[in-house]
Legacy VTK file of the C-alpha trace (Angstrom):
# vtk DataFile Version 3.0
C-alpha trace
ASCII
DATASET POLYDATA
POINTS 850 float
102.166 96.643 15.812
98.695 97.693 16.841
98.226 99.213 20.289
95.189 98.159 22.267
95.805 100.616 25.145
96.819 104.278 25.473
100.539 105.050 25.950
101.859 105.234 29.570
101.790 108.574 31.351
103.943 109.276 34.469
102.324 111.887 36.697
104.370 111.550 39.942
107.571 110.203 41.530
108.475 109.990 45.231
111.020 111.160 46.201
111.685 113.458 43.295
115.437 113.718 44.001
118.197 111.561 45.509
121.574 109.924 45.098
122.187 106.866 42.903
120.499 103.643 44.093
117.756 105.594 45.811
114.476 103.650 45.946
111.648 105.594 44.265
107.921 105.034 43.669
106.550 105.971 40.232
102.853 106.742 39.800
100.839 107.406 36.687
98.305 106.007 34.197
98.401 102.997 31.847
101.745 101.766 33.293
101.149 98.285 31.871
98.982 95.273 32.495
101.656 93.250 34.337
105.360 92.537 34.680
105.566 90.918 31.199
103.956 94.013 29.682
106.671 96.333 31.161
109.526 96.399 28.620
111.331 99.640 29.429
111.972 102.117 32.290
114.492 104.978 32.183
115.166 107.694 34.763
117.401 110.582 33.704
118.457 108.446 30.746
119.524 105.429 32.860
117.843 102.043 32.301
116.232 101.016 35.577
114.292 98.008 34.260
116.391 95.464 36.198
115.385 96.966 39.571
111.776 97.732 38.566
108.925 96.050 40.420
105.481 96.421 38.744
102.805 96.938 41.382
99.730 97.965 39.366
98.722 99.864 36.269
99.312 103.076 38.216
102.378 102.198 40.372
105.967 100.971 39.797
108.826 100.759 42.377
112.506 100.801 41.317
115.994 102.108 42.232
117.730 104.994 40.503
121.025 103.996 38.932
124.164 105.884 37.976
122.943 108.374 35.415
124.821 110.805 33.245
122.227 113.544 33.469
121.560 115.402 36.719
117.859 115.863 35.875
115.575 114.101 33.422
112.176 112.547 32.655
110.829 109.205 33.739
109.898 107.203 30.590
107.861 103.985 30.828
107.497 101.678 27.814
104.907 98.879 27.610
103.928 96.359 24.973
100.301 97.340 25.036
100.761 101.110 24.956
104.228 101.722 23.559
106.585 104.488 24.689
105.025 106.824 27.204
105.533 110.374 28.396
106.142 112.128 31.730
104.808 115.248 33.335
107.398 115.188 36.179
111.205 114.844 36.398
113.800 113.407 38.823
116.906 115.232 40.105
120.012 113.088 40.727
122.228 114.246 43.655
125.949 113.556 44.146
126.809 111.224 47.094
128.099 112.891 50.304
131.690 111.973 51.363
131.637 110.370 54.849
134.820 109.318 56.666
135.183 106.556 59.279
135.082 109.031 62.146
132.289 111.281 60.738
128.842 111.206 62.296
126.039 110.048 60.047
122.284 109.647 60.452
122.350 106.552 58.263
124.243 103.262 58.542
127.699 103.371 56.963
129.350 100.136 55.990
132.711 100.187 57.766
134.062 97.506 55.488
133.869 99.973 52.659
134.639 103.427 53.971
135.685 106.520 52.128
139.373 107.423 52.418
139.663 111.182 52.620
143.357 111.064 51.863
143.142 109.208 48.575
139.625 110.493 47.695
138.455 106.965 46.973
136.736 104.047 48.651
138.932 101.475 50.317
137.953 97.961 51.217
139.418 96.274 54.333
140.383 92.668 53.539
139.688 89.847 55.967
143.423 89.434 56.724
143.291 92.724 58.534
141.925 90.850 61.531
145.338 89.103 62.079
148.109 90.658 64.224
149.601 93.689 62.693
153.241 92.403 62.915
153.537 88.616 63.268
157.357 88.794 63.034
157.540 90.856 66.170
160.131 93.330 64.807
160.180 96.351 62.551
161.560 95.400 59.155
163.750 98.059 57.636
166.499 96.100 55.711
167.463 92.669 54.563
169.536 91.854 57.602
166.639 92.444 59.890
164.581 90.148 57.677
167.130 87.364 58.238
166.949 87.916 61.930
163.191 87.652 61.795
163.355 84.350 59.973
165.662 82.984 62.637
163.302 84.193 65.334
160.404 82.379 63.675
162.364 79.157 63.524
163.151 79.317 67.228
159.512 79.921 68.044
158.434 76.960 65.973
160.997 74.625 67.597
159.950 75.731 71.049
156.254 75.106 70.264
156.928 71.605 68.944
159.122 70.584 71.809
157.032 71.982 74.664
153.483 71.524 73.527
152.744 68.579 75.750
154.450 70.167 78.758
152.563 73.342 77.984
149.292 71.459 78.097
150.079 69.659 81.294
151.239 72.795 82.938
148.084 74.701 82.031
145.549 71.915 82.608
144.232 73.367 85.825
143.873 76.669 84.158
141.824 75.049 81.438
139.483 73.460 84.014
139.008 76.716 85.793
138.240 78.410 82.534
135.773 75.689 81.633
133.966 76.049 84.937
133.920 79.789 84.576
132.514 79.514 81.071
129.877 77.004 82.151
128.794 79.202 84.987
128.747 82.197 82.744
126.617 80.270 80.246
124.113 79.240 82.880
123.977 82.732 84.255
123.525 84.135 80.747
120.762 81.672 80.033
119.028 82.663 83.245
119.443 86.314 82.509
118.519 86.248 78.784
116.005 83.385 78.612
113.022 85.745 78.784
114.628 88.114 76.338
115.479 85.322 73.942
111.942 83.943 74.259
110.496 87.283 73.357
113.007 87.404 70.498
111.877 84.036 69.166
108.248 85.070 69.452
109.018 88.301 67.728
110.833 86.397 64.998
107.810 84.144 64.533
105.501 87.126 64.407
107.838 88.865 62.037
107.944 85.837 59.776
104.152 85.606 59.815
103.825 89.290 59.013
106.359 88.842 56.263
104.306 86.061 54.773
101.123 88.106 55.098
102.830 91.147 53.611
104.298 89.095 50.816
101.045 87.345 49.909
98.534 90.007 50.970
97.784 90.569 47.264
96.165 87.147 47.056
94.440 87.333 50.411
92.890 90.741 49.645
92.175 89.995 45.982
88.549 88.700 46.338
87.521 91.801 48.255
89.417 94.068 45.853
87.746 92.406 42.884
84.301 93.042 44.381
85.110 96.679 45.072
86.572 97.316 41.618
83.591 95.665 39.943
81.234 97.977 41.814
83.333 100.964 40.731
83.528 99.696 37.144
87.343 99.405 37.175
87.335 96.268 35.056
90.869 96.901 33.778
92.243 96.743 37.330
90.315 93.531 38.011
91.685 91.918 34.863
95.260 92.968 35.639
95.021 91.637 39.210
93.500 88.403 37.961
96.274 87.912 35.397
98.899 88.495 38.113
97.222 86.111 40.561
96.865 83.475 37.874
100.528 83.680 36.951
101.613 83.438 40.638
99.093 81.030 42.166
97.408 79.333 39.240
99.339 76.088 39.789
100.100 76.345 43.538
99.874 73.304 45.807
99.534 75.283 49.027
96.062 74.686 50.395
95.629 78.218 51.723
96.606 79.690 48.414
94.377 77.233 46.528
91.439 78.206 48.720
91.844 81.908 48.096
92.543 81.405 44.414
89.331 79.376 44.051
87.444 82.312 45.581
89.089 84.585 43.027
87.955 82.288 40.191
84.392 82.387 41.518
84.388 86.192 41.502
85.876 86.252 37.995
83.207 83.851 36.717
80.532 86.188 38.118
82.295 89.062 36.395
82.208 87.188 33.077
78.451 86.721 33.397
77.998 90.370 34.328
80.036 91.581 31.353
78.198 89.245 28.986
74.852 90.571 30.207
76.053 94.130 29.696
77.356 93.211 26.247
74.032 91.733 25.135
72.029 94.559 26.740
70.345 96.917 24.270
70.520 99.718 23.468
74.280 100.058 23.788
76.933 102.186 22.128
79.602 100.771 19.850
82.314 101.951 22.252
80.782 100.048 25.170
80.310 96.943 23.048
83.966 96.933 21.998
85.050 97.519 25.598
82.992 94.640 26.970
84.177 92.310 24.221
87.795 93.165 25.019
87.194 92.525 28.728
85.602 89.153 28.015
88.427 88.196 25.681
90.994 89.084 28.343
89.065 86.978 30.881
89.012 84.001 28.476
85.224 83.900 28.412
83.876 80.685 26.841
82.272 80.808 23.406
82.421 83.823 21.092
81.003 86.891 22.902
81.627 89.141 19.892
79.442 87.011 17.622
76.791 86.788 20.323
76.800 90.599 20.457
76.392 90.801 16.665
73.413 88.436 16.825
71.820 90.389 19.675
72.287 93.666 17.798
70.674 92.172 14.700
67.627 91.047 16.664
67.450 94.459 18.333
67.372 96.297 14.973
64.571 94.058 13.691
62.626 94.567 16.911
63.004 98.333 16.652
61.676 98.284 13.084
58.611 96.260 14.047
58.031 98.459 17.098
58.163 101.496 14.816
55.501 99.939 12.602
53.298 99.055 15.562
53.674 102.532 17.021
52.634 104.182 13.752
49.746 101.717 13.399
48.471 102.705 16.834
48.588 106.351 15.810
46.271 105.644 12.890
43.099 105.686 14.971
39.986 104.802 13.059
41.959 103.209 10.200
42.736 99.623 9.287
46.515 99.753 9.393
49.242 101.298 7.380
47.555 100.324 4.099
44.758 102.786 4.802
45.165 106.238 3.407
46.351 108.627 6.042
45.690 111.719 3.996
43.268 112.621 1.255
45.088 113.184 -2.037
42.874 116.220 -2.577
43.561 117.691 0.860
46.239 120.000 -0.525
48.958 118.003 1.225
52.342 118.442 -0.420
55.863 117.577 0.774
57.692 120.573 2.235
60.804 119.725 0.254
59.126 120.542 -3.062
59.681 124.119 -4.111
57.771 126.362 -6.455
58.052 125.190 -10.047
59.068 127.892 -12.501
57.308 128.461 -15.785
58.888 128.018 -19.173
59.534 131.016 -21.377
57.012 129.847 -23.960
54.136 130.071 -21.474
53.393 133.761 -21.661
49.639 133.513 -21.745
47.300 133.138 -18.811
49.759 134.625 -16.332
46.849 135.636 -14.182
45.980 132.014 -13.396
46.595 131.264 -9.712
46.015 128.065 -7.818
43.344 128.248 -5.156
45.425 126.095 -2.805
46.959 127.719 0.206
50.303 127.197 1.911
48.879 125.149 4.757
49.941 121.931 3.009
53.595 122.769 3.667
53.113 121.915 7.329
51.193 118.661 6.887
52.921 115.312 6.671
50.896 112.155 6.024
51.271 109.431 8.607
52.691 106.996 6.053
55.383 109.451 4.968
56.235 110.178 8.594
56.486 106.427 9.171
58.946 106.021 6.284
61.059 108.917 7.542
61.090 107.523 11.068
61.895 104.013 9.850
64.794 105.101 7.615
66.156 107.327 10.368
66.049 104.377 12.749
67.935 102.143 10.298
70.560 104.814 9.642
71.093 105.267 13.376
71.564 101.544 14.099
72.968 99.883 10.990
76.304 101.829 10.777
77.364 100.690 14.270
76.189 97.181 13.440
78.323 97.169 10.281
81.363 98.654 12.076
81.055 96.014 14.790
81.217 93.319 12.104
84.253 94.920 10.448
86.032 95.091 13.809
85.149 91.455 14.405
86.606 90.409 11.040
89.878 92.325 11.339
90.382 91.320 14.990
90.531 94.836 16.410
87.926 93.898 19.008
90.431 91.753 20.883
93.532 92.722 22.815
96.967 91.430 21.805
97.110 89.289 24.927
93.825 87.607 24.087
94.853 87.119 20.457
98.144 85.504 21.427
96.651 83.361 24.170
94.553 81.440 21.652
91.677 81.025 24.111
89.220 83.067 22.086
86.793 80.783 20.320
86.987 82.113 16.782
85.033 80.530 13.981
86.900 77.827 12.141
84.783 78.473 9.069
85.154 82.160 8.271
82.971 81.844 5.201
80.145 80.512 7.320
80.364 83.558 9.615
80.396 85.859 6.596
77.434 84.027 5.091
75.502 84.319 8.361
76.203 88.042 8.636
75.212 88.559 4.994
71.889 86.905 5.769
71.465 89.285 8.736
72.005 92.359 6.540
69.665 90.957 3.892
67.020 90.295 6.524
67.260 93.884 7.760
67.015 95.224 4.207
64.089 92.951 3.344
62.284 93.997 6.516
62.866 97.679 5.703
61.632 97.282 2.120
58.678 95.139 3.170
57.475 97.678 5.732
57.831 100.586 3.288
56.085 98.668 0.526
53.278 97.814 2.901
52.883 101.493 3.782
53.248 103.097 0.331
52.429 100.381 -2.196
49.382 98.524 -0.832
48.220 95.319 -2.513
45.140 97.213 -3.682
47.229 98.783 -6.426
47.479 95.399 -8.096
44.086 94.063 -6.990
41.722 96.574 -8.475
41.488 98.820 -5.447
39.616 96.343 -3.222
41.231 94.819 -0.122
40.798 91.028 -0.053
38.217 89.868 2.446
36.901 93.336 3.237
34.628 93.956 0.293
35.239 97.678 0.446
37.359 99.921 -1.696
40.700 101.125 -0.368
41.390 104.849 -0.467
43.724 106.375 -3.033
47.475 106.238 -2.687
49.779 109.105 -1.793
50.127 111.980 -4.209
53.059 112.150 -6.586
54.696 114.976 -4.626
54.803 112.942 -1.415
56.022 109.877 -3.305
58.830 112.020 -4.723
59.664 113.112 -1.189
59.811 109.475 -0.072
61.994 108.586 -3.058
64.443 111.326 -2.079
64.496 109.972 1.486
65.245 106.441 0.262
67.945 107.717 -2.076
69.685 109.488 0.806
69.371 106.309 2.862
70.958 104.285 0.059
73.815 106.776 -0.300
74.462 106.721 3.454
74.584 102.920 3.510
76.803 102.849 0.436
79.224 105.218 2.182
79.728 102.472 4.801
81.109 100.289 1.985
78.261 97.822 2.312
78.252 95.663 -0.856
75.771 96.862 -3.435
74.203 93.420 -3.814
73.000 93.649 -0.203
71.308 96.988 -0.985
69.716 95.898 -4.268
66.311 95.519 -2.617
66.344 99.246 -1.813
67.148 100.033 -5.471
64.266 97.808 -6.590
61.933 99.591 -4.185
63.081 103.007 -5.425
62.473 101.895 -9.025
58.940 100.746 -8.177
58.234 103.955 -6.265
59.525 106.035 -9.174
57.099 104.258 -11.495
54.231 104.736 -9.056
55.202 108.378 -8.557
55.083 109.057 -12.299
51.715 107.322 -12.591
50.282 109.073 -9.521
51.502 112.467 -10.719
49.955 111.974 -14.156
46.711 110.776 -12.580
46.624 113.788 -10.295
47.347 116.019 -13.293
44.409 114.441 -15.137
42.152 115.210 -12.157
43.257 118.836 -12.209
42.764 119.046 -15.975
39.157 117.943 -15.442
38.619 121.029 -13.280
40.110 123.424 -15.829
36.693 123.853 -17.461
35.551 125.589 -14.274
38.342 128.149 -14.663
37.389 129.261 -18.200
36.694 133.019 -18.043
36.044 133.427 -21.812
38.420 136.389 -21.982
39.559 136.494 -25.621
42.858 138.047 -26.717
43.766 139.499 -30.098
44.293 136.025 -31.573
40.916 134.733 -30.471
42.304 132.626 -27.609
41.350 132.294 -23.973
43.761 131.448 -21.152
42.583 127.826 -21.069
45.161 126.327 -23.507
47.999 128.065 -21.648
46.655 126.882 -18.288
46.550 123.374 -19.666
50.093 123.559 -21.035
51.459 125.117 -17.864
49.835 122.473 -15.688
51.289 119.632 -17.763
54.743 121.247 -17.833
54.657 121.796 -14.071
53.739 118.161 -13.609
56.681 117.056 -15.773
59.066 119.412 -13.991
57.995 117.987 -10.642
59.039 114.575 -11.989
62.483 115.717 -13.106
64.228 114.423 -9.991
62.198 111.209 -10.056
62.986 110.458 -13.701
66.678 111.290 -13.263
68.783 108.153 -12.886
71.198 108.246 -9.967
74.324 106.015 -9.949
73.238 102.402 -9.929
69.605 103.175 -10.832
67.776 101.969 -13.916
65.453 103.990 -16.118
61.820 104.142 -15.072
60.766 103.329 -18.632
62.852 100.163 -19.007
59.849 98.030 -18.111
57.276 97.646 -20.933
54.415 97.671 -18.452
55.494 101.057 -17.083
55.957 102.434 -20.588
52.458 101.395 -21.589
50.901 102.765 -18.395
52.654 106.143 -18.673
51.799 106.396 -22.369
48.149 105.673 -21.672
48.029 108.187 -18.817
49.586 110.855 -21.046
47.011 110.177 -23.749
44.306 110.295 -21.085
45.460 113.783 -20.001
45.191 115.049 -23.604
41.799 113.487 -24.155
40.442 114.806 -20.864
41.299 118.338 -21.900
39.687 117.726 -25.290
36.559 116.579 -23.433
36.709 119.791 -21.386
36.679 121.803 -24.591
33.728 119.830 -25.894
31.940 120.335 -22.581
32.522 124.091 -22.801
31.253 124.216 -26.384
27.947 122.630 -25.387
27.568 124.432 -22.050
24.111 125.951 -21.547
23.850 129.742 -21.533
22.895 129.790 -17.872
26.192 128.114 -16.944
28.439 130.544 -18.805
30.294 133.044 -16.659
30.344 136.344 -18.589
31.489 138.550 -15.755
34.916 138.990 -17.384
33.873 138.772 -21.044
35.797 141.173 -23.283
36.988 141.552 -26.850
40.280 142.903 -28.079
39.769 146.594 -28.913
42.095 146.255 -31.851
39.759 143.861 -33.665
37.188 145.393 -36.052
33.874 144.922 -34.252
31.313 145.618 -36.908
28.601 144.057 -34.830
29.363 145.325 -31.346
25.804 144.704 -30.308
26.744 141.028 -29.969
28.673 141.812 -26.756
26.617 144.679 -25.484
24.398 142.353 -23.492
27.515 140.641 -21.962
26.212 137.194 -22.933
27.725 134.496 -25.127
25.675 132.752 -27.743
26.275 129.070 -28.536
27.794 130.168 -31.870
30.288 132.445 -30.121
31.332 129.686 -27.715
31.792 127.350 -30.661
34.037 129.902 -32.372
36.134 130.444 -29.223
36.542 126.706 -28.681
37.402 126.234 -32.380
40.039 128.937 -32.057
41.477 127.192 -28.969
41.494 123.881 -30.863
43.483 125.450 -33.679
46.016 126.819 -31.196
46.277 123.421 -29.492
46.988 121.728 -32.791
49.553 124.271 -33.953
51.378 125.005 -30.676
50.252 123.462 -27.374
50.328 119.773 -28.278
53.650 120.181 -30.062
55.186 121.974 -27.052
53.949 119.270 -24.704
55.406 116.598 -26.992
58.771 118.380 -26.811
58.599 118.357 -23.010
57.729 114.654 -23.067
60.788 114.033 -25.191
62.946 116.219 -22.932
61.969 114.047 -19.956
62.713 110.820 -21.898
59.104 109.659 -22.147
58.490 106.673 -24.406
55.765 106.373 -27.044
55.681 110.118 -27.758
54.678 109.498 -31.379
51.700 107.413 -30.277
50.688 110.070 -27.723
50.859 112.792 -30.366
48.988 110.792 -33.020
46.132 109.759 -30.762
45.822 113.252 -29.237
45.875 114.964 -32.626
43.287 112.546 -33.994
40.956 113.211 -31.061
41.502 116.958 -31.345
40.831 116.991 -35.092
37.703 114.920 -34.595
36.420 117.422 -32.026
37.408 120.336 -34.238
35.529 118.856 -37.205
32.421 118.151 -35.168
32.385 121.649 -33.648
32.991 123.193 -37.064
30.124 121.246 -38.621
27.874 122.328 -35.751
28.799 125.976 -36.307
28.261 125.752 -40.075
24.947 124.089 -39.470
23.937 126.878 -37.079
24.987 129.634 -39.514
24.424 128.237 -43.017
21.100 126.475 -42.528
19.095 129.655 -41.720
20.555 131.417 -44.790
20.003 128.445 -47.082
16.527 127.889 -45.684
15.511 131.503 -46.398
16.442 131.404 -50.115
13.552 129.412 -51.529
10.797 131.213 -49.566
12.427 134.530 -50.479
12.556 133.699 -54.200
8.943 132.639 -54.470
7.546 135.281 -52.106
4.457 137.040 -53.601
3.744 134.105 -55.936
6.851 134.831 -58.013
6.989 132.899 -61.293
10.065 132.636 -63.514
7.868 132.296 -66.584
5.813 135.407 -65.907
7.648 138.162 -64.070
8.180 141.868 -64.488
11.452 143.384 -65.661
13.879 143.694 -62.710
14.342 147.153 -61.312
16.754 146.276 -58.488
18.085 143.563 -56.261
15.389 141.520 -54.641
15.077 141.429 -50.838
15.960 137.740 -50.444
19.357 138.439 -52.018
19.990 141.397 -49.736
19.044 139.344 -46.703
21.397 136.522 -47.756
24.266 138.951 -48.293
23.672 140.675 -44.972
23.537 137.277 -43.195
26.835 136.207 -44.802
28.415 139.524 -43.860
27.151 139.061 -40.270
28.795 135.623 -40.141
31.983 137.147 -41.491
31.935 139.878 -38.841
31.240 137.418 -36.036
34.086 135.119 -37.062
36.465 138.004 -37.774
35.771 139.498 -34.337
36.736 136.261 -32.587
39.482 134.736 -34.729
40.681 136.101 -38.042
42.232 132.757 -38.958
38.825 131.061 -39.086
37.337 133.485 -41.637
38.415 131.627 -44.843
37.422 128.254 -43.435
33.972 129.380 -42.253
33.041 131.764 -45.086
34.010 129.268 -47.782
31.671 126.666 -46.304
28.804 129.149 -45.839
29.084 130.543 -49.376
29.452 127.002 -50.732
26.234 125.979 -48.988
24.395 129.043 -50.355
25.745 128.450 -53.846
24.745 124.799 -53.848
21.251 125.733 -52.694
20.892 128.365 -55.462
22.158 125.898 -58.018
19.644 123.309 -56.850
16.784 125.827 -56.960
17.675 127.000 -60.460
17.906 123.440 -61.709
14.407 122.831 -60.440
12.959 125.607 -62.726
11.650 124.156 -65.989
11.721 127.370 -68.072
12.379 131.074 -67.764
10.850 134.146 -69.352
13.109 136.859 -70.677
12.627 138.953 -67.575
13.141 135.876 -65.416
16.342 134.952 -67.217
17.808 138.346 -66.362
17.469 137.532 -62.674
18.872 133.988 -62.849
22.551 133.600 -61.800
24.631 133.012 -64.929
27.507 130.603 -65.576
30.110 130.645 -62.798
33.276 132.591 -63.214
35.831 129.912 -62.334
39.564 129.518 -62.627
39.248 127.671 -65.951
37.034 130.366 -67.539
38.950 131.850 -70.504
37.621 135.320 -69.778
38.435 135.219 -66.071
41.552 137.053 -64.973
41.221 135.924 -61.328
39.370 133.190 -59.431
35.768 133.969 -58.647
32.713 132.344 -57.192
31.663 128.943 -58.414
28.499 127.113 -57.757
28.122 123.447 -57.131
31.214 121.666 -55.976
33.611 124.481 -56.858
35.251 126.429 -54.052
35.000 130.127 -53.367
38.446 131.703 -53.594
37.720 135.303 -52.767
39.948 136.919 -50.147
38.633 136.932 -46.522
37.037 140.182 -45.480
35.896 141.050 -49.033
32.716 140.565 -51.087
32.128 140.563 -54.810
29.761 143.164 -56.181
28.609 144.075 -59.695
29.813 146.757 -62.090
30.734 147.282 -65.740
34.201 146.266 -66.750
33.874 145.590 -70.432
33.999 141.852 -69.836
31.223 139.289 -69.964
29.571 139.759 -66.587
29.010 136.834 -64.255
26.073 137.260 -61.937
26.012 136.148 -58.284
22.776 136.462 -56.376
21.478 138.720 -59.171
24.597 140.953 -59.163
27.065 141.175 -61.950
30.402 140.157 -60.462
33.195 142.283 -61.842
34.885 144.133 -58.963
36.004 143.344 -55.422
35.267 145.783 -52.629
35.521 145.598 -48.851
32.560 144.917 -46.641
32.470 148.459 -45.255
32.558 149.879 -48.811
29.694 147.647 -49.798
27.592 148.682 -46.842
28.288 152.361 -47.298
27.306 152.136 -50.974
LINES 1 851
850 0 1 2 3 4 5 6 7 8 9 10 11 12 13 14 15 16 17 18 19 20 21 22 23 24 25 26 27 28 29 30 31 32 33 34 35 36 37 38 39 40 41 42 43 44 45 46 47 48 49 50 51 52 53 54 55 56 57 58 59 60 61 62 63 64 65 66 67 68 69 70 71 72 73 74 75 76 77 78 79 80 81 82 83 84 85 86 87 88 89 90 91 92 93 94 95 96 97 98 99 100 101 102 103 104 105 106 107 108 109 110 111 112 113 114 115 116 117 118 119 120 121 122 123 124 125 126 127 128 129 130 131 132 133 134 135 136 137 138 139 140 141 142 143 144 145 146 147 148 149 150 151 152 153 154 155 156 157 158 159 160 161 162 163 164 165 166 167 168 169 170 171 172 173 174 175 176 177 178 179 180 181 182 183 184 185 186 187 188 189 190 191 192 193 194 195 196 197 198 199 200 201 202 203 204 205 206 207 208 209 210 211 212 213 214 215 216 217 218 219 220 221 222 223 224 225 226 227 228 229 230 231 232 233 234 235 236 237 238 239 240 241 242 243 244 245 246 247 248 249 250 251 252 253 254 255 256 257 258 259 260 261 262 263 264 265 266 267 268 269 270 271 272 273 274 275 276 277 278 279 280 281 282 283 284 285 286 287 288 289 290 291 292 293 294 295 296 297 298 299 300 301 302 303 304 305 306 307 308 309 310 311 312 313 314 315 316 317 318 319 320 321 322 323 324 325 326 327 328 329 330 331 332 333 334 335 336 337 338 339 340 341 342 343 344 345 346 347 348 349 350 351 352 353 354 355 356 357 358 359 360 361 362 363 364 365 366 367 368 369 370 371 372 373 374 375 376 377 378 379 380 381 382 383 384 385 386 387 388 389 390 391 392 393 394 395 396 397 398 399 400 401 402 403 404 405 406 407 408 409 410 411 412 413 414 415 416 417 418 419 420 421 422 423 424 425 426 427 428 429 430 431 432 433 434 435 436 437 438 439 440 441 442 443 444 445 446 447 448 449 450 451 452 453 454 455 456 457 458 459 460 461 462 463 464 465 466 467 468 469 470 471 472 473 474 475 476 477 478 479 480 481 482 483 484 485 486 487 488 489 490 491 492 493 494 495 496 497 498 499 500 501 502 503 504 505 506 507 508 509 510 511 512 513 514 515 516 517 518 519 520 521 522 523 524 525 526 527 528 529 530 531 532 533 534 535 536 537 538 539 540 541 542 543 544 545 546 547 548 549 550 551 552 553 554 555 556 557 558 559 560 561 562 563 564 565 566 567 568 569 570 571 572 573 574 575 576 577 578 579 580 581 582 583 584 585 586 587 588 589 590 591 592 593 594 595 596 597 598 599 600 601 602 603 604 605 606 607 608 609 610 611 612 613 614 615 616 617 618 619 620 621 622 623 624 625 626 627 628 629 630 631 632 633 634 635 636 637 638 639 640 641 642 643 644 645 646 647 648 649 650 651 652 653 654 655 656 657 658 659 660 661 662 663 664 665 666 667 668 669 670 671 672 673 674 675 676 677 678 679 680 681 682 683 684 685 686 687 688 689 690 691 692 693 694 695 696 697 698 699 700 701 702 703 704 705 706 707 708 709 710 711 712 713 714 715 716 717 718 719 720 721 722 723 724 725 726 727 728 729 730 731 732 733 734 735 736 737 738 739 740 741 742 743 744 745 746 747 748 749 750 751 752 753 754 755 756 757 758 759 760 761 762 763 764 765 766 767 768 769 770 771 772 773 774 775 776 777 778 779 780 781 782 783 784 785 786 787 788 789 790 791 792 793 794 795 796 797 798 799 800 801 802 803 804 805 806 807 808 809 810 811 812 813 814 815 816 817 818 819 820 821 822 823 824 825 826 827 828 829 830 831 832 833 834 835 836 837 838 839 840 841 842 843 844 845 846 847 848 849
């Protein structure tokens, strides 16, 4: 059995000791709501319920009965509160023995006196008023009893025979007695008439006072109700009203009906007052339950609990709209919540986002530091602050709203008396009430989602960035970091509402909003990353390490990895959430943004390769001391030539193809990105295209001057193959070509050793093709001229060749990087290259020193 009130508590009893049947007054708290509510009263273990008289919730009067215990607690039991407790006790005294001749300060019933001889009470029968010995003799034996019987017979005969004579003889005496009695009566009337009049008046007054005392509860009730209402003692008012209704609700006495009507008027005013307090907002859940219970006890018409639920629903919606209006007023100079409250490039970041760690593979470019300060940690955009304030408001109001509904459904809002009375207007269609409340919750959720969408996801995102009717472009959305912060806030809101056991279908709109925000967060983060990648070209310091790389590829990889790590919490699926990439539109957008990031960095590399000399920052230019710098004069002037920039960018492209792009693809896969194969293919294709174009530019810059100097060098001084002197040494044009090739080799080797075979093979191939073309243009040779003409190529299919050599035309040069082929005698058929017999392989330094 549920208890609607606290258990009774006895805090005082007066007197606190006495003999059995002593009248006592019990005081305390929660002693019941009326006589029907009082179901038990024991003093020192004795049940005193039969003599109990319930006065109020804090007072009961009863008599102490014969108890076994001399001292004990006073226990009150009520229906509404159950078995109570006591902080005081009562001491039972033994009755004092008083004889018939003993003096006493209290009235002693002489008909039931205490016999000291027998130690027990004796009652005097009514026959004790007769003569003590009607026989007139002392009876001691049977003979005397016979004599007594004879005496009685004689007395009876005498009375029957002389009754008439007795009357006649005493007639005068009778008249005298009558006159005496009449005179005495008149005298008594004269003497006591005033006294008896006062007695009658006193009796009338006493009767009136008795009536007033007996019914003073009703006569004083209107005034008591007014006083208790002012003090807020609504429980006392309700208890008094219930008592008055049970006593005078159906009375026919006009006085009582008049006063009871006044009581009903005061109670009706109290109902209106309590209903106004119930519908007043804001209000706590405790006060709402209390007012509903009061109204149910007063049999208020309608359904006050449902009216309170409706008022609370309207109050929550009003608070949400007021929050929106308040934030809109704060946005001075803007056009509402859809306007950007913070510049995405203003270094604003959510304070909840910590420093992202670097992966172990990113060991290069550790000196790169962001130029942004820590001031962003203390800036919160207005739209984010609005979302936080709105969700906090919902979490502060909706739990009490939901608990009020649960209490309404299970009936705990109403007292047992109100439930049993059947006067509470409860809905006959419970499903209709549940459907109405479900619509209320859905309306609150839709309002919450609508306001957040209006603040964070403006229509401009789907309308090309132009607000309808304004003709002007809307500012960019929030950054990905702040969107992630908002997503975390909404997730905590969803978890808090789920903890209230609100059905998940009512919260689905929040899940849909979180999914949309997650998609927008990923897109915004990738877009912001692309913007930062565009600025990476400004951070190129052209510091080359031992592998011919600058810090730019590592900065690019680290920035992309940091961006993906910042999305880890956003991409993670919480319970009940769907994957961000389940929608094909989101997949395509994220894939395209990822490709865009790769291509932007490729464009940065191309921009750096074609950067004018005046724009190159050479303040930190350096070369690895471990690399063989045969032409140190290249860096002595601390300036980069276009060819050197092309080599550095080509080296970075090779590193991107071999490592960076593959690492980024692994991180994409780790974060469950879709379309990774497409991202990799498109990025690799763009990178290879740039690499090929830069390589062709470099070959053109290096091979064309060498190839262009061959023909003028051959025919310098009017040289003629048909009429020339015997050769005495290597001609100057061949020396210049060799020195130029060696200079190219040194330049490439100083920047990136891995590019030496690729570059030198193309340069030598171009020189060989040009020599072959020039020799084919000669119609005939003299003997001396034939000695200077390059002979048949020593190729892999030559039967006399033990190792690959140099081939003209379309054949490839397969000499080892860092070496040149020079002439000598080896006993084999010599093959000449640039006028030198090719038979041995020596290093470049050996060749120069010789």
